[in-house]
C-alpha positions as a Markdown table, in Angstrom:
| # | Residue | x | y | z |
|---|---|---|---|---|
| 1 | Met | -46.8 | 61.0 | -41.8 |
| 2 | Ala | -46.8 | 57.5 | -40.4 |
| 3 | Phe | -43.6 | 55.5 | -40.3 |
| 4 | Asn | -42.1 | 52.6 | -38.5 |
| 5 | Ile | -39.1 | 53.7 | -36.5 |
| 6 | His | -38.0 | 50.1 | -35.9 |
| 7 | Asn | -37.6 | 49.0 | -39.5 |
| 8 | Ile | -37.2 | 52.0 | -41.8 |
| 9 | Gly | -36.8 | 51.3 | -45.5 |
| 10 | Arg | -33.5 | 52.2 | -47.2 |
| 11 | Arg | -34.8 | 55.3 | -49.0 |
| 12 | Asn | -37.5 | 56.3 | -46.5 |
| 13 | Glu | -35.6 | 56.9 | -43.3 |
| 14 | Leu | -35.4 | 60.1 | -41.3 |
| 15 | Ser | -33.6 | 62.9 | -43.0 |
| 16 | Leu | -30.3 | 64.5 | -42.3 |
| 17 | Ile | -31.1 | 67.7 | -44.2 |
| 18 | Asp | -28.2 | 69.8 | -42.9 |
| 19 | Leu | -25.8 | 67.8 | -45.0 |
| 20 | Leu | -27.3 | 69.2 | -48.1 |
| 21 | Phe | -27.7 | 72.9 | -47.3 |
| 22 | Asn | -26.5 | 75.4 | -49.8 |
| 23 | Lys | -24.1 | 77.5 | -47.8 |
| 24 | Lys | -24.6 | 80.6 | -50.0 |
| 25 | Lys | -26.3 | 83.5 | -48.3 |
| 26 | Ile | -29.8 | 84.0 | -49.8 |
| 27 | Gly | -31.5 | 87.3 | -50.0 |
| 28 | Lys | -35.1 | 87.7 | -48.8 |
| 29 | Asn | -36.3 | 88.4 | -52.3 |
| 30 | Glu | -35.1 | 84.9 | -53.5 |
| 31 | Met | -36.9 | 83.2 | -50.7 |
| 32 | Ile | -40.1 | 81.3 | -51.4 |
| 33 | Lys | -42.3 | 81.8 | -48.3 |
| 34 | Asn | -43.6 | 78.7 | -46.7 |
| 35 | Thr | -47.2 | 79.4 | -46.0 |
| 36 | Asn | -48.2 | 75.8 | -45.3 |
| 37 | Leu | -45.5 | 74.2 | -43.3 |
| 38 | Leu | -45.4 | 70.4 | -42.9 |
| 39 | Lys | -46.7 | 68.9 | -39.7 |
| 40 | Arg | -43.8 | 67.8 | -37.5 |
| 41 | Asp | -43.4 | 64.2 | -36.7 |
| 42 | Thr | -40.5 | 63.9 | -34.3 |
| 43 | Val | -38.8 | 60.9 | -32.8 |
| 44 | Asn | -37.1 | 61.4 | -29.4 |
| 45 | Ile | -35.4 | 58.8 | -27.2 |
| 46 | Ser | -37.5 | 57.4 | -24.4 |
| 47 | Ser | -37.4 | 59.0 | -21.0 |
| 48 | Glu | -36.1 | 55.8 | -19.6 |
| 49 | Ala | -33.1 | 55.8 | -22.0 |
| 50 | Gln | -32.5 | 59.5 | -21.2 |
| 51 | Ala | -32.4 | 58.7 | -17.5 |
| 52 | Leu | -30.1 | 55.8 | -18.0 |
| 53 | Ser | -27.7 | 57.8 | -20.0 |
| 54 | Lys | -27.4 | 60.3 | -17.1 |
| 55 | Met | -27.5 | 57.8 | -14.2 |
| 56 | Gln | -24.4 | 57.6 | -12.1 |
| 57 | Lys | -25.3 | 54.4 | -10.3 |
| 58 | Val | -24.5 | 52.2 | -13.3 |
| 59 | Lys | -20.9 | 51.5 | -12.4 |
| 60 | Thr | -20.0 | 49.2 | -15.4 |
| 61 | Ala | -21.0 | 50.0 | -18.9 |
| 62 | Ser | -22.4 | 47.2 | -21.0 |
| 63 | Ser | -20.5 | 46.1 | -24.2 |
| 64 | Asn | -23.3 | 47.8 | -26.1 |
| 65 | Thr | -22.8 | 51.3 | -24.6 |
| 66 | Arg | -19.0 | 50.9 | -24.7 |
| 67 | Ile | -19.2 | 50.3 | -28.4 |
| 68 | Asp | -21.7 | 53.1 | -28.8 |
| 69 | Gln | -19.2 | 55.5 | -27.3 |
| 70 | Ser | -16.4 | 54.2 | -29.5 |
| 71 | Ile | -18.2 | 55.0 | -32.7 |
| 72 | Asp | -17.5 | 58.5 | -34.1 |
| 73 | Leu | -20.9 | 59.6 | -35.3 |
| 74 | Lys | -19.5 | 63.1 | -36.2 |
| 75 | Ala | -16.8 | 61.7 | -38.4 |
| 76 | Cys | -19.3 | 59.4 | -40.2 |
| 77 | Ile | -21.6 | 62.3 | -40.9 |
| 78 | Glu | -18.7 | 64.4 | -42.1 |
| 79 | Asn | -17.7 | 61.6 | -44.5 |
| 80 | Ala | -21.3 | 61.4 | -45.8 |
| 81 | Gln | -21.3 | 65.2 | -46.4 |
| 82 | Lys | -17.9 | 65.0 | -48.2 |
| 83 | Ala | -19.2 | 62.1 | -50.4 |
| 84 | Asn | -22.3 | 64.1 | -51.4 |
| 85 | Gln | -20.3 | 67.2 | -52.2 |
| 86 | Glu | -17.8 | 65.3 | -54.3 |
| 87 | Ala | -20.7 | 63.8 | -56.2 |
| 88 | Ile | -22.2 | 67.3 | -56.9 |
| 89 | Ala | -18.7 | 68.5 | -58.0 |
| 90 | Ser | -18.5 | 65.7 | -60.6 |
| 91 | Ala | -22.1 | 65.8 | -61.7 |
| 92 | Gly | -21.4 | 65.8 | -65.4 |
| 93 | Asp | -23.1 | 67.7 | -68.3 |
| 94 | Glu | -26.3 | 65.7 | -68.7 |
| 95 | Ile | -29.4 | 66.3 | -66.6 |
| 96 | Asn | -30.2 | 63.3 | -64.4 |
| 97 | Ala | -33.4 | 63.4 | -62.4 |
| 98 | Asn | -32.5 | 60.4 | -60.2 |
| 99 | Asn | -29.1 | 60.6 | -58.6 |
| 100 | Ser | -29.7 | 58.0 | -55.9 |
| 101 | Lys | -26.8 | 55.8 | -57.0 |
| 102 | Val | -24.3 | 58.5 | -56.0 |
| 103 | Tyr | -26.3 | 59.8 | -53.0 |
| 104 | Thr | -24.9 | 59.0 | -49.5 |
| 105 | Ser | -28.2 | 59.0 | -47.6 |
| 106 | Glu | -28.8 | 59.1 | -43.9 |
| 107 | Ser | -29.9 | 55.4 | -44.2 |
| 108 | Asp | -26.5 | 54.5 | -45.6 |
| 109 | Val | -24.8 | 56.2 | -42.6 |
| 110 | Tyr | -27.1 | 54.6 | -40.0 |
| 111 | Lys | -27.0 | 51.1 | -41.5 |
| 112 | Ser | -23.2 | 51.2 | -41.7 |
| 113 | Leu | -22.9 | 52.3 | -38.1 |
| 114 | Leu | -25.3 | 49.7 | -36.8 |
| 115 | Thr | -23.6 | 47.0 | -38.9 |
| 116 | Glu | -20.3 | 48.0 | -37.3 |
| 117 | Lys | -21.8 | 47.9 | -33.8 |
| 118 | Tyr | -23.5 | 44.5 | -34.1 |
| 119 | Ser | -20.6 | 42.9 | -35.9 |
| 120 | Gln | -18.4 | 43.8 | -32.9 |
| 121 | Leu | -21.1 | 42.5 | -30.5 |
| 122 | Val | -21.5 | 39.2 | -32.3 |
| 123 | Lys | -17.7 | 38.8 | -32.4 |
| 124 | Glu | -17.8 | 39.0 | -28.6 |
| 125 | Ala | -20.8 | 36.7 | -28.4 |
| 126 | Lys | -19.0 | 34.0 | -30.4 |
| 127 | Thr | -16.3 | 33.8 | -27.7 |
| 128 | His | -18.9 | 32.1 | -25.5 |
| 129 | Ser | -19.8 | 28.4 | -25.9 |
| 130 | Asn | -23.4 | 29.2 | -26.6 |
| 131 | Pro | -23.6 | 32.6 | -28.3 |
| 132 | Glu | -27.5 | 32.6 | -28.5 |
| 133 | Leu | -27.9 | 31.8 | -24.8 |
| 134 | Tyr | -25.3 | 34.5 | -24.0 |
| 135 | Ile | -27.2 | 37.1 | -26.1 |
| 136 | Glu | -30.5 | 36.2 | -24.5 |
| 137 | Arg | -29.1 | 36.4 | -21.0 |
| 138 | Lys | -27.3 | 39.6 | -21.7 |
| 139 | Tyr | -30.6 | 41.4 | -22.5 |
| 140 | Phe | -33.2 | 39.5 | -20.4 |
| 141 | Asp | -31.6 | 37.8 | -17.4 |
| 142 | Ser | -30.9 | 40.5 | -14.7 |
| 143 | Ser | -29.1 | 37.9 | -12.6 |
| 144 | Ser | -26.5 | 37.3 | -15.3 |
| 145 | Gly | -23.0 | 38.8 | -14.9 |
| 146 | Trp | -23.2 | 40.4 | -18.3 |
| 147 | Tyr | -26.7 | 41.7 | -18.1 |
| 148 | Ala | -27.0 | 45.1 | -19.9 |
| 149 | Ser | -28.5 | 47.1 | -17.0 |
| 150 | Asp | -27.6 | 50.4 | -18.7 |
| 151 | Leu | -30.1 | 49.8 | -21.5 |
| 152 | Ser | -33.8 | 50.7 | -21.4 |
| 153 | Lys | -36.3 | 47.9 | -22.0 |
| 154 | Glu | -37.0 | 49.2 | -25.5 |
| 155 | Glu | -33.2 | 49.4 | -26.2 |
| 156 | Arg | -32.7 | 45.8 | -25.0 |
| 157 | Asn | -35.5 | 44.5 | -27.2 |
| 158 | Ile | -34.0 | 46.3 | -30.2 |
| 159 | Ala | -30.5 | 45.2 | -29.4 |
| 160 | Tyr | -31.5 | 41.6 | -28.9 |
| 161 | Arg | -33.3 | 41.4 | -32.2 |
| 162 | Ser | -30.4 | 43.1 | -34.1 |
| 163 | Glu | -27.7 | 41.0 | -32.5 |
| 164 | Met | -29.6 | 37.8 | -33.2 |
| 165 | Glu | -30.1 | 38.8 | -36.8 |
| 166 | Met | -26.4 | 39.6 | -37.2 |
| 167 | Leu | -25.4 | 36.3 | -35.6 |
| 168 | Arg | -27.8 | 34.2 | -37.7 |
| 169 | Asn | -27.8 | 36.1 | -41.0 |
| 170 | Gly | -24.6 | 38.1 | -41.0 |
| 171 | Lys | -26.5 | 41.3 | -41.3 |
| 172 | Ile | -29.1 | 43.4 | -39.6 |
| 173 | Gly | -32.6 | 43.5 | -41.1 |
| 174 | Gly | -33.4 | 47.1 | -40.6 |
| 175 | Val | -32.5 | 50.4 | -39.0 |
| 176 | Ala | -33.9 | 51.0 | -35.5 |
| 177 | Met | -33.6 | 54.7 | -34.6 |
| 178 | Arg | -34.2 | 54.0 | -30.9 |
| 179 | Asp | -31.1 | 51.9 | -30.7 |
| 180 | Ser | -28.9 | 53.1 | -27.8 |
| 181 | Leu | -26.3 | 54.2 | -30.4 |
| 182 | Phe | -28.6 | 57.2 | -31.2 |
| 183 | Arg | -29.2 | 58.5 | -27.7 |
| 184 | Gly | -29.3 | 62.2 | -27.7 |
| 185 | Val | -30.3 | 62.5 | -31.4 |
| 186 | Thr | -33.6 | 64.3 | -32.3 |
| 187 | Leu | -35.0 | 63.3 | -35.6 |
| 188 | His | -37.8 | 64.7 | -37.8 |
| 189 | Ala | -39.9 | 62.4 | -40.0 |
| 190 | Asp | -41.1 | 65.3 | -42.1 |
| 191 | Ala | -37.6 | 65.6 | -43.6 |
| 192 | Val | -37.9 | 62.1 | -45.1 |
| 193 | Thr | -37.7 | 63.1 | -48.7 |
| 194 | Ala | -36.4 | 66.7 | -48.4 |
| 195 | Ala | -32.8 | 65.7 | -48.0 |
| 196 | Glu | -32.6 | 63.6 | -51.2 |
| 197 | Thr | -34.7 | 66.2 | -53.1 |
| 198 | Glu | -32.3 | 68.9 | -52.0 |
| 199 | Phe | -29.3 | 66.7 | -53.1 |
| 200 | Asn | -30.9 | 66.1 | -56.5 |
| 201 | Arg | -31.5 | 69.8 | -56.9 |
| 202 | Gln | -27.8 | 70.6 | -56.3 |
| 203 | Met | -26.9 | 67.8 | -58.7 |
| 204 | Val | -29.2 | 69.2 | -61.4 |
| 205 | Asn | -28.0 | 72.7 | -60.8 |
| 206 | Ser | -24.4 | 71.5 | -61.3 |
| 207 | Gln | -25.4 | 69.6 | -64.5 |
| 208 | Ile | -27.1 | 72.6 | -66.1 |
| 209 | Asn | -24.2 | 74.9 | -65.2 |
| 210 | Asn | -21.8 | 72.4 | -66.8 |
| 211 | Ile | -24.0 | 72.2 | -70.0 |
| 212 | Leu | -24.0 | 76.0 | -70.4 |
| 213 | Lys | -20.3 | 76.3 | -69.7 |
| 214 | Lys | -19.6 | 73.5 | -72.2 |
| 215 | Asn | -21.5 | 75.4 | -74.8 |
| 216 | Gly | -19.9 | 78.8 | -74.0 |
| 217 | Ile | -23.0 | 80.3 | -72.6 |
| 218 | Lys | -22.5 | 82.9 | -69.8 |
| 219 | Leu | -25.5 | 84.7 | -68.2 |
| 220 | Ala | -25.3 | 88.3 | -66.9 |
| 221 | Asp | -25.0 | 88.8 | -63.2 |
| 222 | Gly | -28.4 | 88.4 | -61.6 |
| 223 | Gln | -30.1 | 87.4 | -64.9 |
| 224 | Glu | -33.1 | 85.1 | -64.3 |
| 225 | Leu | -34.5 | 82.9 | -67.0 |
| 226 | Ser | -37.6 | 80.7 | -67.1 |
| 227 | Phe | -37.4 | 77.1 | -68.4 |
| 228 | Lys | -40.7 | 75.5 | -69.6 |
| 229 | Val | -41.0 | 71.8 | -70.3 |
| 230 | Val | -43.9 | 70.3 | -72.2 |
| 231 | Pro | -45.0 | 66.7 | -71.5 |
| 232 | Tyr | -44.8 | 63.9 | -74.1 |
| 233 | Thr | -42.0 | 65.5 | -76.2 |
| 234 | Phe | -40.3 | 67.0 | -73.2 |
| 235 | Glu | -39.0 | 70.0 | -75.2 |
| 236 | Ile | -37.4 | 72.7 | -73.1 |
| 237 | Thr | -38.2 | 76.3 | -74.1 |
| 238 | Val | -36.4 | 79.3 | -72.6 |
| 239 | Glu | -37.8 | 82.8 | -71.8 |
| 240 | Gly | -36.3 | 85.9 | -70.4 |
| 241 | Val | -33.4 | 86.3 | -72.7 |
| 242 | Asp | -32.6 | 87.7 | -76.2 |
| 243 | Glu | -33.4 | 85.5 | -79.2 |
| 244 | Asp | -29.8 | 84.5 | -80.0 |
| 245 | Thr | -29.1 | 83.4 | -76.4 |
| 246 | Lys | -32.5 | 81.7 | -76.2 |
| 247 | Trp | -31.7 | 79.6 | -79.3 |
| 248 | Lys | -28.2 | 78.7 | -78.0 |
| 249 | Ile | -29.6 | 77.6 | -74.5 |
| 250 | Glu | -32.4 | 75.6 | -76.0 |
| 251 | Lys | -30.1 | 73.8 | -78.4 |
| 252 | Ala | -27.7 | 73.0 | -75.6 |
| 253 | Leu | -30.4 | 71.7 | -73.2 |
| 254 | Asn | -32.5 | 69.8 | -75.7 |
| 255 | Val | -30.1 | 66.9 | -76.0 |
| 256 | Gly | -30.8 | 63.3 | -75.2 |
| 257 | Ala | -33.0 | 62.8 | -72.1 |
| 258 | Asn | -32.3 | 66.2 | -70.6 |
| 259 | Gly | -35.9 | 67.5 | -71.2 |
| 260 | Lys | -37.5 | 64.4 | -69.7 |
| 261 | Asn | -35.2 | 64.4 | -66.7 |
| 262 | Leu | -35.8 | 68.1 | -66.1 |
| 263 | Tyr | -39.5 | 67.6 | -66.3 |
| 264 | Asn | -39.4 | 64.7 | -63.8 |
| 265 | His | -37.2 | 66.8 | -61.5 |
| 266 | Ile | -39.5 | 69.7 | -61.5 |
| 267 | Arg | -42.5 | 67.4 | -60.9 |
| 268 | Lys | -40.8 | 65.7 | -57.9 |
| 269 | Ser | -39.7 | 69.0 | -56.4 |
| 270 | Ala | -43.3 | 70.2 | -56.7 |
| 271 | Thr | -44.9 | 67.1 | -55.1 |
| 272 | Gly | -45.1 | 66.5 | -51.4 |
| 273 | Glu | -47.1 | 67.4 | -48.3 |
| 274 | Gly | -47.4 | 71.1 | -47.8 |
| 275 | Ile | -45.7 | 72.1 | -51.0 |
| 276 | Ala | -49.1 | 72.8 | -52.7 |
| 277 | Ser | -47.8 | 73.4 | -56.2 |
| 278 | Thr | -50.4 | 74.8 | -58.6 |
| 279 | Gln | -48.5 | 73.3 | -61.5 |
| 280 | Ile | -49.4 | 69.7 | -60.5 |
| 281 | Thr | -53.0 | 69.1 | -61.7 |
| 282 | Glu | -55.3 | 66.1 | -61.6 |
| 283 | Glu | -55.9 | 66.5 | -65.3 |
| 284 | Gly | -52.2 | 66.6 | -66.1 |
| 285 | Ile | -51.5 | 63.6 | -64.0 |
| 286 | Leu | -54.2 | 61.5 | -65.6 |
| 287 | Lys | -53.1 | 62.5 | -69.1 |
| 288 | Asn | -49.5 | 61.7 | -68.4 |
| 289 | Arg | -50.5 | 58.3 | -67.0 |
| 290 | Leu | -52.5 | 57.4 | -70.0 |
| 291 | Tyr | -49.9 | 58.6 | -72.5 |
| 292 | Asn | -47.1 | 56.7 | -70.8 |
| 293 | Glu | -49.2 | 53.5 | -70.4 |
| 294 | Val | -50.2 | 53.5 | -74.1 |
| 295 | Ser | -46.7 | 54.4 | -75.2 |
| 296 | Asn | -44.9 | 51.9 | -73.0 |
| 297 | Thr | -47.3 | 49.0 | -73.4 |
| 298 | Leu | -48.6 | 49.4 | -77.0 |
| 299 | Gly | -45.9 | 51.6 | -78.6 |
| 300 | Leu | -48.7 | 54.0 | -79.7 |
| 301 | Asp | -49.1 | 57.8 | -79.3 |
| 302 | Ile | -52.5 | 58.4 | -77.7 |
| 303 | Arg | -52.6 | 61.8 | -79.3 |
| 304 | Asn | -52.7 | 60.3 | -82.8 |
| 305 | Leu | -55.6 | 57.9 | -82.1 |
| 306 | Asn | -59.3 | 58.4 | -82.8 |
| 307 | Glu | -61.4 | 59.3 | -79.8 |
| 308 | Arg | -65.0 | 58.1 | -79.8 |
| 309 | Asn | -67.5 | 56.0 | -77.8 |
| 310 | Gly | -65.6 | 56.4 | -74.6 |
| 311 | Thr | -62.3 | 55.0 | -75.9 |
| 312 | Tyr | -59.6 | 55.4 | -78.5 |
| 313 | Tyr | -59.1 | 53.6 | -81.8 |
| 314 | Thr | -56.2 | 53.1 | -84.2 |
| 315 | Asp | -56.6 | 54.0 | -87.8 |
| 316 | Ser | -57.3 | 50.4 | -88.6 |
| 317 | Gly | -60.2 | 50.4 | -86.1 |
| 318 | Glu | -58.7 | 48.5 | -83.2 |
| 319 | Asn | -59.8 | 49.5 | -79.7 |
| 320 | Ile | -56.8 | 50.3 | -77.5 |
| 321 | Ile | -58.6 | 48.6 | -74.5 |
| 322 | Ala | -58.8 | 45.4 | -76.4 |
| 323 | Leu | -55.1 | 45.8 | -77.5 |
| 324 | Tyr | -54.1 | 46.5 | -73.9 |
| 325 | Asn | -56.0 | 43.5 | -72.6 |
| 326 | Lys | -54.3 | 41.2 | -75.1 |
| 327 | Ser | -50.9 | 42.6 | -74.1 |
| 328 | Val | -51.7 | 41.9 | -70.4 |
| 329 | Asp | -52.8 | 38.4 | -71.2 |
| 330 | Glu | -49.6 | 37.7 | -73.0 |
| 331 | Ser | -47.3 | 39.4 | -70.4 |
| 332 | Asn | -44.8 | 37.4 | -68.5 |
| 333 | Thr | -44.1 | 40.2 | -66.1 |
| 334 | Ile | -47.6 | 40.6 | -64.7 |
| 335 | Gln | -48.7 | 37.9 | -62.3 |
| 336 | Asp | -51.9 | 36.2 | -63.3 |
| 337 | Glu | -53.7 | 37.3 | -60.1 |
| 338 | Phe | -53.1 | 40.9 | -61.0 |
| 339 | Lys | -54.0 | 40.9 | -64.7 |
| 340 | Ser | -57.7 | 41.5 | -64.1 |
| 341 | Ala | -57.0 | 44.5 | -61.9 |
| 342 | Ala | -54.5 | 45.9 | -64.5 |
| 343 | Lys | -57.2 | 45.6 | -67.3 |
| 344 | Glu | -59.8 | 47.3 | -65.1 |
| 345 | Ser | -57.5 | 50.1 | -64.1 |
| 346 | Phe | -56.5 | 50.9 | -67.7 |
| 347 | Ala | -60.1 | 50.8 | -69.0 |
| 348 | Lys | -61.2 | 53.2 | -66.2 |
| 349 | Leu | -58.4 | 55.6 | -67.0 |
| 350 | Val | -59.3 | 55.5 | -70.8 |
| 351 | His | -63.0 | 56.2 | -70.0 |
| 352 | Gln | -62.1 | 58.9 | -67.5 |
| 353 | Ile | -60.2 | 60.9 | -70.1 |
| 354 | Ser | -62.1 | 60.1 | -73.3 |
| 355 | Ser | -65.4 | 61.1 | -71.6 |
| 356 | Arg | -63.9 | 64.6 | -71.0 |
| 357 | Gly | -62.1 | 64.7 | -74.3 |
| 358 | Trp | -58.3 | 64.7 | -74.6 |
| 359 | Ile | -58.1 | 68.2 | -76.1 |
| 360 | Asn | -60.4 | 69.6 | -73.4 |
| 361 | Met | -58.0 | 68.7 | -70.6 |
| 362 | Ala | -55.0 | 70.8 | -69.9 |
| 363 | Asp | -51.5 | 69.3 | -70.4 |
| 364 | Met | -49.3 | 69.5 | -67.4 |
| 365 | Ile | -46.6 | 71.9 | -68.6 |
| 366 | Leu | -44.0 | 72.5 | -65.9 |
| 367 | Ser | -42.0 | 75.7 | -65.4 |
| 368 | Ile | -39.0 | 76.6 | -63.3 |
| 369 | Asn | -36.8 | 79.7 | -63.1 |
| 370 | Tyr | -33.0 | 79.6 | -63.4 |
| 371 | Arg | -30.1 | 81.8 | -62.3 |
| 372 | Glu | -26.5 | 81.1 | -62.4 |
| 373 | Ser | -26.9 | 80.1 | -58.7 |
| 374 | Gly | -29.3 | 77.4 | -59.7 |
| 375 | Leu | -33.0 | 76.5 | -60.3 |
| 376 | Ile | -35.7 | 78.4 | -58.5 |
| 377 | Asp | -39.1 | 76.7 | -57.9 |
| 378 | Lys | -42.3 | 78.5 | -59.0 |
| 379 | Tyr | -45.9 | 78.4 | -58.0 |
| 380 | Gln | -45.4 | 76.5 | -54.7 |
| 381 | Asn | -45.1 | 77.2 | -51.0 |
| 382 | Tyr | -41.4 | 76.6 | -50.7 |
| 383 | Gly | -38.6 | 75.5 | -52.9 |
| 384 | Phe | -35.3 | 73.7 | -52.9 |
| 385 | Gly | -31.7 | 74.6 | -53.9 |
| 386 | Ser | -30.8 | 78.2 | -53.8 |
| 387 | Thr | -34.1 | 79.2 | -52.2 |
| 388 | Ser | -34.1 | 76.5 | -49.6 |
| 389 | Lys | -31.5 | 77.4 | -47.0 |
| 390 | Glu | -33.5 | 79.7 | -44.8 |
| 391 | Trp | -36.6 | 77.7 | -44.5 |
| 392 | Leu | -34.8 | 74.4 | -44.2 |
| 393 | Glu | -32.5 | 75.6 | -41.4 |
| 394 | Ser | -35.5 | 77.1 | -39.5 |
| 395 | Arg | -37.5 | 73.9 | -39.9 |
| 396 | Phe | -34.9 | 71.4 | -39.2 |
| 397 | Lys | -32.4 | 73.2 | -37.0 |
| 398 | Thr | -32.6 | 70.3 | -34.5 |
| 399 | Ser | -32.1 | 67.6 | -37.1 |
| 400 | Thr | -29.5 | 64.9 | -36.7 |
| 401 | Tyr | -26.7 | 66.5 | -38.6 |
| 402 | Cys | -27.1 | 69.7 | -36.6 |
| 403 | Val | -27.1 | 67.9 | -33.3 |
| 404 | Met | -24.1 | 65.8 | -34.1 |
| 405 | Leu | -22.1 | 68.6 | -35.7 |
């Protein structure tokens, strides 16, 4: 997994997975075995930075490292953990597949810490008559009285860029994980999406529990159900329970966008390097793409159209490719230079499916099990939520939250 450690995007930074661990002890029979572990992609501080952090010859710490030492990383991490747990506790009684607005991510923590650091450094720089010259000499002029000799070359480059950005723009442009603030922290790039997926799983678990509780539904101890969600209509069906309870649960769950959101949550939890879910199929992905494109752009249901000659027609004989092209031409949201590509992509998708035949391709029906402790992923190498604790702890036992805590 390639990534840029010097300017990581807000939602794609290195994961602090331990924040989100389910603390409940999980039995081996609940554990989905990981037979295809992700490839590790680890970021460590440079050997030069490690040596400088231990060196006794540096008699006077730079303002950078003094501020680094004053920032309480442990407290910030604990605050992030508390915020996430509070969000889960107040998850509500509607299934939501995207809880990013209430998720305190590792990127939020890192960005806040670096903003605090460079705000202090810029405040100090502004006490000089020429702040930019002061910053430049601090990082690159070894004869200067305020030269930061306790930073590695890479740390000085990062700090110079960040401090100049803060001075000129009032903010830092990105998160540099090799900043001196993060010395001693080991980070794993293969935990990029796992932390947020784990958080979403706990949110959805809480939401489903609240829905059942609200409707007076109580499962027997150890009882395990199966939820199945079909695409297009997103109807949830329940198996593994008596008919009366089945009807009550289905009635409680099939409200609003619950089915669609549960479908999207299962799909996201089953997608990713190494997960190898057998539920995610090429045919299902193609059919979902075409259904959504036709529905969202043309307001039509592809299943009700007439399939012939490598395309689909309305009852009045209009070719959906022609209708789509007209819609693209009239669109104010698609830039002109991209309109031809949009048309070609849609036509290719239509021909791809119509040549095989819509009814000859399997729909991507998704299934997931459920206990009172939460959802349990099926048909994949490893899962999240109540089945995640053991493999996540073994995989990411040296991740940032563990190191700092």
